[in-house]
C-alpha positions as CSV (number, residue, x, y, z in Angstrom):
1,M,71.6,223.6,-7.0
2,K,73.1,226.2,-4.7
3,T,71.0,229.2,-4.0
4,S,72.6,232.6,-3.5
5,A,72.0,234.8,-0.6
6,P,69.8,237.9,-1.1
7,P,71.8,241.0,-2.0
8,A,71.2,242.7,1.3
9,R,72.4,239.6,3.2
10,K,75.7,239.6,1.2
11,W,76.4,243.3,2.0
12,F,75.4,243.0,5.6
13,S,76.7,239.4,6.3
14,H,78.5,240.5,9.5
15,P,76.5,243.2,11.1
16,I,78.4,243.5,14.3
17,L,81.7,243.7,12.4
18,S,80.2,246.4,10.1
19,V,79.0,248.5,13.1
20,L,82.3,248.1,14.9
21,I,84.3,249.2,11.8
22,A,81.9,252.2,11.2
23,V,82.1,253.3,14.9
24,S,85.9,252.8,14.9
25,W,86.2,255.0,11.8
26,M,84.2,257.8,13.4
27,A,86.3,257.5,16.6
28,L,89.5,257.8,14.5
29,M,88.1,260.8,12.8
30,H,87.0,262.4,16.0
31,S,83.9,263.6,14.3
32,I,80.2,263.0,13.9
33,E,79.9,265.0,10.7
34,I,77.6,263.5,8.1
35,F,80.5,262.9,5.6
36,H,82.4,260.9,8.3
37,M,79.3,259.0,9.2
38,L,78.7,258.0,5.6
39,A,82.3,257.1,5.0
40,G,82.2,254.9,8.2
41,V,79.0,253.2,7.0
42,A,80.6,252.6,3.5
43,I,83.8,251.3,5.0
44,G,81.8,249.2,7.5
45,L,80.0,247.5,4.6
46,V,82.8,247.1,2.1
47,I,85.5,245.7,4.4
48,P,83.5,242.7,5.7
49,R,82.5,241.9,2.1
50,L,86.1,242.0,1.0
51,I,87.3,239.8,3.7
52,Q,84.3,237.4,3.6
53,P,86.4,234.4,2.4
54,F,88.7,234.8,5.4
55,L,85.9,235.1,8.0
56,G,84.6,231.5,7.6
57,D,81.2,230.4,8.5
58,R,79.0,232.5,10.8
59,H,78.3,230.9,14.2
60,R,75.3,231.2,16.4
61,V,76.5,232.9,19.6
62,N,74.9,232.9,23.0
63,W,75.4,236.6,23.7
64,P,74.5,236.6,27.4
65,K,77.1,233.9,28.1
66,A,79.6,235.7,25.8
67,L,79.1,238.9,27.9
68,H,79.5,236.9,31.1
69,L,82.7,235.3,29.9
70,S,84.0,238.8,28.8
71,G,83.4,240.0,32.4
72,I,85.3,237.0,33.8
73,V,88.2,237.6,31.4
74,L,88.4,241.3,32.2
75,W,88.4,240.5,35.9
76,D,91.1,237.9,35.5
77,I,93.2,240.3,33.5
78,V,93.1,242.9,36.3
79,I,93.9,240.3,39.0
80,S,96.6,238.8,36.9
81,N,98.2,242.2,36.3
82,I,98.4,242.7,40.0
83,T,99.8,239.2,40.6
84,V,102.4,239.5,37.8
85,A,103.5,243.0,39.1
86,R,104.0,241.5,42.6
87,L,106.0,238.6,41.1
88,V,108.2,240.8,38.9
89,L,108.8,243.4,41.6
90,G,109.5,240.7,44.2
91,K,112.3,238.1,44.5
92,L,113.0,236.2,41.3
93,E,113.5,233.1,43.3
94,S,109.8,233.1,44.2
95,M,108.9,232.6,40.5
96,H,108.4,229.0,39.3
97,P,107.8,229.0,35.5
98,I,106.1,225.9,34.2
99,W,104.8,224.5,31.0
100,I,101.2,223.3,31.0
101,A,99.6,220.9,28.6
102,V,95.9,221.9,28.3
103,P,93.9,219.2,26.5
104,L,91.2,220.6,24.1
105,A,87.7,219.4,24.6
106,S,86.8,219.8,20.9
107,A,88.3,220.4,17.5
108,H,86.1,223.6,16.9
109,P,88.6,226.1,15.4
110,T,86.8,229.2,16.7
111,V,86.5,227.9,20.2
112,N,90.2,226.8,20.2
113,A,91.5,230.1,18.8
114,L,89.5,232.1,21.3
115,F,90.6,229.9,24.1
116,A,94.3,230.3,23.1
117,M,93.7,234.1,22.7
118,I,92.2,234.4,26.2
119,I,95.1,232.5,27.7
120,T,97.6,234.8,26.1
121,T,95.6,237.9,27.0
122,T,95.7,237.0,30.7
123,P,99.1,238.3,32.1
124,G,101.4,235.6,33.3
125,T,100.4,233.0,30.7
126,V,101.1,232.6,27.0
127,S,99.7,229.9,24.7
128,A,102.8,229.0,22.9
129,V,101.5,226.2,20.6
130,V,98.1,225.0,19.6
131,D,98.8,221.4,18.7
132,E,95.5,220.5,16.8
133,Q,96.6,217.0,15.9
134,R,97.2,216.0,19.6
135,G,94.4,218.3,20.8
136,I,96.6,220.2,23.2
137,I,97.4,223.9,23.9
138,W,100.9,224.2,25.3
139,V,100.9,227.1,27.8
140,H,103.9,228.8,29.4
141,A,103.0,230.2,32.8
142,L,105.2,232.7,34.7
143,N,104.5,231.1,38.0
144,G,102.9,227.8,39.1
145,D,103.3,224.6,41.0
146,D,100.6,222.3,39.7
147,A,100.3,222.0,35.9
148,E,97.2,219.8,36.1
149,A,95.3,222.1,38.4
150,A,96.2,225.1,36.2
151,A,95.0,223.3,33.1
152,L,91.8,222.3,34.8
153,E,91.2,225.9,36.0
154,M,91.7,227.3,32.4
155,K,89.4,224.7,31.0
156,Q,86.6,225.4,33.6
157,R,87.0,229.1,33.5
158,Y,87.4,229.8,29.8
159,E,87.0,226.7,27.6
160,Q,83.7,225.4,29.0
161,P,81.9,228.8,28.6
162,L,83.3,229.1,25.0
163,L,81.8,225.6,24.3
164,E,78.5,226.9,25.6
165,I,78.7,230.2,23.8
166,F,79.1,228.4,20.4
167,A,76.9,225.4,21.4
168,V,79.7,223.0,20.7
169,A,79.1,219.4,21.8
170,I,82.0,217.8,23.6
171,P,83.0,214.6,21.8
172,T,82.9,211.3,23.5
173,P,86.3,209.7,24.4
174,A,85.9,207.3,21.4
175,Q,85.4,210.3,19.1
176,Q,88.4,212.1,20.7
177,E,90.6,209.0,20.0
178,Q,89.7,209.3,16.3
179,R,91.1,212.8,16.2
């Protein structure tokens, strides 16, 4: 027999999302009046409940590692913006666009989606296709010489921390062949 969650748990199932929605509402209203606060809280409670079927299962998150990865990604975005600006403003002959096949370490949908999003967010790279059957993300890079080295760097810099953040075990080679 399936037990249902307590009513408070149903209404506050995604507390971070609820708080972000409420704060965003107040920022959009440019007001801290009581009416706007109450409206923000109401919207912050109702929207996550309405979209609950689309959110999937909740995951345990290692927040210190998540904050560390966020800092790395923000730093990489700044550095990549400078690099891309130099490339675009420089000689076009100096650019060497390449396709990079980045093998995925796991089949965890949240990790893989965030990994692809981070790649796309970093200027100069776009995750074009996430091929879940083959376990590969195809990345187009604006400039590069060594696809294998670029794939390894992305995996070490972004995928490995994501696996640690969500406590995902990396499958053995035999398990990966079964995928």
